[in-house]
N, C-alpha and C positions, 0 to 999 in steps of 0.2 A: 763820980761821975767823970771821968777823963776828959780831958779839953778834945781830944776827936770824937770822942760820942755826942758830945757839944756841937760842935763843928759839923758832922755829919746829920744832927737833927735839923739844924738851924738853915742851913745852904751847902748841901754835900757837891755843890759845884763852882764854887769859889775858888778863883786860884789868888794865893795869897803872894803879894809879892813884898818883898824884904827889901828896904832899903840903906845903905850906909855908906858916908865916908870911908874912903881907906886910911887903914891903921897906918902909922910911923913907922918904919922901917925898926925902929930899935923896942919896937915892941912884939916882933915878931918870935913866938916860942913855939913848943915841939906840936905838930896836929895829928890827928888820928882818923881816917888808918894810916900805914906810916908809908905805902906805897904815895900817899899825898904829902905826907911831908919830904920824900922824895922826888917831886915832880918841884915841890916848892925850894928845894935844896940845888937844884938842879939849874935855876933860874940864875942866868947871869947877869939881866937889868933890875936892880935894885926897886925900881918901879914894877916891873911885873910883878917879880917876887911880892913886895909887900900887897900886891891887886891877889894875886892867886890866895895869900895866907888870910887876905881880910874878908872873902867871897867864903871861904871855907868854915871862916868861926862866924860869919852871918848865916851862912846853912846849921852850925849847931847852935846858934839862938833861935831861929826858925822851928828845929826839930823839938825844944825843949818847948817854945811857948806854944807849939800845935799841938804835940803829941806826949808832952812829960817826958817824954826818951831823951837820956844821955846820948851825945852821939858816939859813947864806947859800946852801948848795947844795940849796934847798928852795924847791918852789913850791907858794906860797901859793895859792888864789881866795877873793873875797870873794862871797859871794849877794847877791844883792838883799835878802833880808831879815833879814841879817849875820850869817849865819852861814859859818864861815870853815872851808875844809877844805885838805888839804897831797896832793902825789905819794905820800907815803911812808907815811902810813896815816890812822885814823879817829883824831880825836879830838873831846875836849869839856871844857869850859871853867866849874867855879865858884870864887864866894868867899862868906865868910859872915863878918863878925864877926871880922874880923883872918887870917883861914886862907885860903889859893888852894885848887884844887885841880886837877889833868888830867887826866883817862881817857885812855889809849893804847891803842886795839886793832888788831886786823886786819879787822874789823868794824864798821858802825856801831856807834855808842856813842854815848850821852847821862849825863852825871852832873850830878846836884844834891846841894849840901850845906848845911845850914841849923843854927844854933845851937837847940836846941833849947827852950831858954826866949827867943827869940822874942815880943818880944810882936805880933808880927801875926796871928800865928796864936789867932785870936779866932770864935766863932760867925760873927759878921758876916760873914769871910773865906770858910769851912767853907759856907755860903749861898751864896754867890759861886761857888764853884767845884767843888763838887760833883755829880754824877749824883746821881739819886733814888735809886739803887740806892748810893751813896757814902755819899749821906746817913742812910738809913734806918740804915746799918751804926753810921754816929757816933753817932747819938742813943741805940743801945744797947752803945754802948760805955765804960766806965768810962776811961780814959783819951783824954779828950776832944783836950785839947791838943797831945799826941803823935801821934793819930791823925790830927790838921790838918795838923801837918807833914809825919806820912810822906807823905798823899794829894799834898800841895804838891810835894813833893821828885822824888814819882814822875811827876807829869803835867810838872812841866819837864825833866826826863830822858827822858820819853818822847817829848817834843817837841823836844829837843835832838837825840834819835836818828833821828827821823826827818828834820830838817832844811827842812821844806816849809810853805808858807802862816805865817799867824799864830797865837799862842797864842791858843787858845779853851779856859781849862780844861776845861767842859761837856762840852764831847763829846772828850774826853779817858780813855775811860775804863779803870781802872786795878785794877780788883774782879776782871776775868777774864784779868788779864795777868799771865802765868809770868813774861816777861821779864825780870828784875830780881835783882837782888842788893841785900840792905837791912843797911844795918851802922851801928851805932854808934858814931865813931869820936868817940876820947878823945884829946884834942890840945891842949898849952898850957894846959891847966887846964880846958879846957870842953867840953862833949858836944856833937857835931853829928850830926843824922841825914845818913847818905850815900844813896842811893839811885843805882843804875847800868841804866838800859835799855842793855841787851846782848844779846849770842843765848849765853853762856855762865853757867853759874853759880861760875866760878872767877876769882876776883879776887884780885888782892894790891896792898896799900897798900904804899907805901915813901915815908919821911919823910925830908924835904931840909933842909936850913939853907945857902941860896941865899948 
């Protein structure tokens, strides 16, 4: 019996989240498919290049673990808006401060992780990304930085789940949406806020050493 059938029988509604440290730049090798390799090769930043490479290797690991399939046997498609998809599952990728995460699901899914201490979570960002309703909640919130981080992650995750259009944060409503799993991820001595936009309240985090 394959791992996919075991997964379906035990818990078909679980979102699997694989997490790993970013691999060092000197470990980068060839990726499949060639389009992904081209994306990595075109990165000017060594940091971004390592993040993109590691996230794809983590996806490769996840596909093998859950579906017992080699990545070279998977058909990938890259949409015009930059979203990747494949014929085996739905997946979403995120990275922050030396950590990458890959969410895998039987249904459309989006993930975003952010270090809660990221300096970008400022009042200026809050004003730029929040709807009027969210901004009122922000003004009355005692943990303003944490709330900005939460709203940002939820909007990023929701956008990735939908997979269409361009990212317009103010048009993405998170206050009335219940299709999120929220989690504080303690990893590598840091705290990351994780938002999953999915169709289930059930998720499992799997820490991986690539």
